[in-house]
C-alpha positions, 0 to 999 in steps of 0.5 A: 106505612108499607114500605115494599123493599126496605131491608131489616137494617133500613127498618130498624134505622128509621124507626130508631131514627125517626120513629117512637115508642109503638112506631110500626111499618110493613116490609117483605121479608127476605127469607121467603117470597111469600113472608112479609115483617112487621116492624115494630119499634119498642122502648130501645129496639126494633122487634120484627114479626112475620106475616105469611101470605098464602093465596089472597089471604094473610096469617098473623098469629093465630089470626088470618085474613083475606086481604090487606084491607082486613089485615090492616084494620085489625091492627088499627083495632087491636094494636096490642102484640104479645110475643114468646119471649113475653115482650109486650108492643102497642101498635101506636104509629104507623111510620108513613112510605111517604117520609121527608128523610134529611140527606146528608150526602153530596150530589154525584154531579156525573158519574157514567158516560153522556153518550148514554143520551141521558141528561145531567139530571138522569144522572144524579142519584138521590141517596136519603139518610138514615140518620143513623150509624155505628161501628167500632172506634178506638177511643183515649181514655179520660185520665189514663190516655190509653186507647180503648176500641169501643162499639158506637151507635148514633142515634137521634141525638145521641151517642152512645159507646158500649164494650163491644157491640154484644154489650147491652148497657152503655158505657156512657150516653153522649147527649150532642146538644151539649156537643160545641164541635166535631173536626179532624184532630191531628194532635195524636200519634194516631192517624185518622183521629177526630174529636167532639168538643164537649164543656166539660171534655173532649173525646178523642176517637180514632176510626180505622180509615180515613173514609170512615172518620170522615162518614163520622164527622159528616155525620155529627156536624149534620146532627150538630147543625139540625141541632142548632137549626130546632134550636133558633126554630123554638126561640123563634116561636119563644120570642114571638 
């Protein structure tokens, strides 16, 4: 569960998208060379705690460990963490470094000059998807057809939107298992629009750029494909 050069944002995305309450990982801190960060998922957020390296030993809270093995054993046997804010988190599920991340990226076949001597396979980058996305979109109202900017977050099979990025409670959470389609929409006077089709309502959203709209559509369509696959597998299992 040690992830060498994982960023804070990527750690949060991984744990929120693929982890569960109590999932945790250790990574290098981007603050100082002698610091590591223990990232732990709580209910709906990820908390980060410093682990300080001093020579060959490691400090965590009031505890000091002579080596990494002792640190790992400690977390396995004493998994409860209490922070200054009063938050209590139990370390339950180590998030392994070797994990299959779903990819929603297209493969770039050739990008650089071939005279470098490298083969095509050397030039194909692998881009693991974190399966999450967030950002501002402009949403059309349900009754009054005005447009308002809202902050959207996509985690697992849930698309939430908030009044703004600082809001803690969502205005609404959309369950993507009920969504039947995501597609570009050209019926509005605005550009870069797309829609999400639900049984009782179609949501119309617009992004600032065509690239941003395309990214949202790609990841949402990928989510719907995964949901359908899971449903088919479940039905196959039940029927057998």
